[in-house]
N, C-alpha and C positions, 0 to 999 in steps of 0.2 A: 868651182863655186862661181855662180853668177851673182853679181850685185846689181840690182835694178837701180836705174837712175832715180834720184830723189827729185821728182817733178815739182813738188811743192817748193823745195829749196831753189830749184832753177827758176821757177816762176817768180818767186820772191826776189831773187837777185836781178832778174830781167826787169821787174817792175821798179825796183830801187834805181837801176841804171836809167830808166826812162824818167823817173822822178827827179834824179839829179840833173839830167839834161834840161828838163822843163825849168827847174829852179835857176840854172845858169843862164838860160836863154830868154826867159820871159820878159825881162826889162829891156832887152836889146832888139826885140823883134816887134813889128806892129801886130796888133790883134791879140788873140788869146790862144794859149796852149793848154790842152787837156789830154788826159790819158784814157783811152778806151781799151776794150778787149783786143782790138786790132793794132793798137799802138798809139802814137802821139798824133793828135788832131790839131791842125793849125788853122784857125779862122783868121785869114789874112788881113781882113779889114777891121780897123777899130770901129766900134759901133758909132753910128752917126746920130743926128738929132732925132729922127722919128723913132729909132730903136730905143734910145735913152729916155725920151719923153714917154714912150709907152710903158717902159719899166717903172718910171717915176709915178705916172698916173695910176697904174695898177697897184703899186705899193701903197700910195696914199689912200686909195679907195678901200683897200683891204684893212689898213690900220684904223680907219674910221669905224669899221663894223666889228673888229676883233676885240677880245679882251685886252686890257692894258699889259698883261704879262707876255703877250705874243707880239712878234715883229714880222713885218714883211720886208726883210732885209735885202738891200741891193748892193752891199759891199763885199769885202773879202772876209774870211778866207774861202777856200774851196771846200767841197764835200769829198771825202775820200774813204775808200775801203781798200787798203793794201791787199787784203786776202783775196778780193775779187779782181785786183789789178785795175781799178778804175778811180780816176780823179776828175771831177767835173766842177764847173763853176756856174750854177744857175744864175740867170739874170735877177731873179727875185726868189728868196727862200722864206717860206713861212715857218717860223721856228720860235720856240719859247726862249725868253731871255736867259733863263737858267741854263739852257743847253748851249748857249753861246759863251759861257764862262769856262772856256777850255783854251789851252795853248795849241796852236797848230790848226789843222783842218777840222771842220765839223764832222761828226758822225752822221752819215746820211740817214740812218734810221731814226734820228731825232727830228728830222724835217717832217712837217705836216704836209707841205706841198713844195714842189719845185715849179717855177714858172720861167718859161723861155720866150723871148721875142725872136722870131726867125731872122737869121742873118741873111742879108742880101747876097753875100758871097758864097755861103755854104748851107743852103736850106736843108739838105739831107741830114746834116748833123743834128738838127733839131727834130725833124720829122721821122727819122729812122734810128740813128745811133743812140740818141738820148732816150727815145721811147724804150729801147732795149736796156740801156744802162740804168735808167732811173728805176725801172721795175726790178732789175737785178739787185740794185742797192736797197730795195725795200722802201722807197719813197712812195707813200700811199696815193698821192695825187700828183699828176703831172699836167700842167696847162701850157698850151702853145698858142701864142698870138702871132699871126702872120701879116705884117704890114704890106706885103706884096699883093695880097688878095683881099685883105679886110675880113679874114676868117680866122678860125682857130678851133681848138678842141680841148676838152677836159677829159683826161684819162684817169681811171681809178679801178679799184677792185682787182688787185694783183692775184693771180692764180697760177698754179704750176702747169707747165706744159713740157713735152719732151725736149724742147729747146731751151728750157729754163723758164723762170717766172716771167709773166707777161700781164699787161693790163687787159682786163676782160671787158671793161665798159669804156666806150668812147662817145662823148656827147659833143657834136660839132656845133659851132655857132658862127654867126656873122656879126661883124661890128655893129653896135647899136642895140643888141640884145642883152638882157641881164643873164649872167652866168653864176653858177654856184661852185665855189672852190672850197672843198671840205664842207664846213658848216656855214659859210658866209657867202651872201649874194652881193655881187657888185655889177655896176653897169659897164658895158664896153663902148658906150657912146663917146664920141669925140676923141677916139684914139687915132693918132696920125697914120697915114699911109706913106709908103715909099713913092716918090714921084716917078 
């Protein structure tokens, strides 16, 4: 008699082991730890002024045009789907206040949009890995601001592919243009650039 290995159980145990490592190490290492399909990602540098100012300005601009029961949240916790083996921490999360009334990580499927400001130290994390992970997690809109180049992109319309769900629509922009995130249009004027 052959007993097939329980891949789901092994994957769940592996994810929980990575989750435990992240919890133990996060406060003692610089930067940010996240879990992707490939394993733990460490963005070595703590975000600096232009990164944080971009996130704050985008958050403020969104909250001025969104209904009062929605937030463009820049704090913790993470968004997590243990079944997919992914835990991420968007720089800005557009989410209903009611969906924040939970213990632990947010359900990624409650997010209206995830917004990232590209890291100077690990840009592929935002432009490649998170594009894959956020569509996998079912986050309907993913927006990337890149202070290195003064450009960005709004990704939407998740559709199935042989490699898993992917964003079908990509609208690129340059700083200074108005962009639409879900239902709300904001300016990208006066966003800082990396020196």
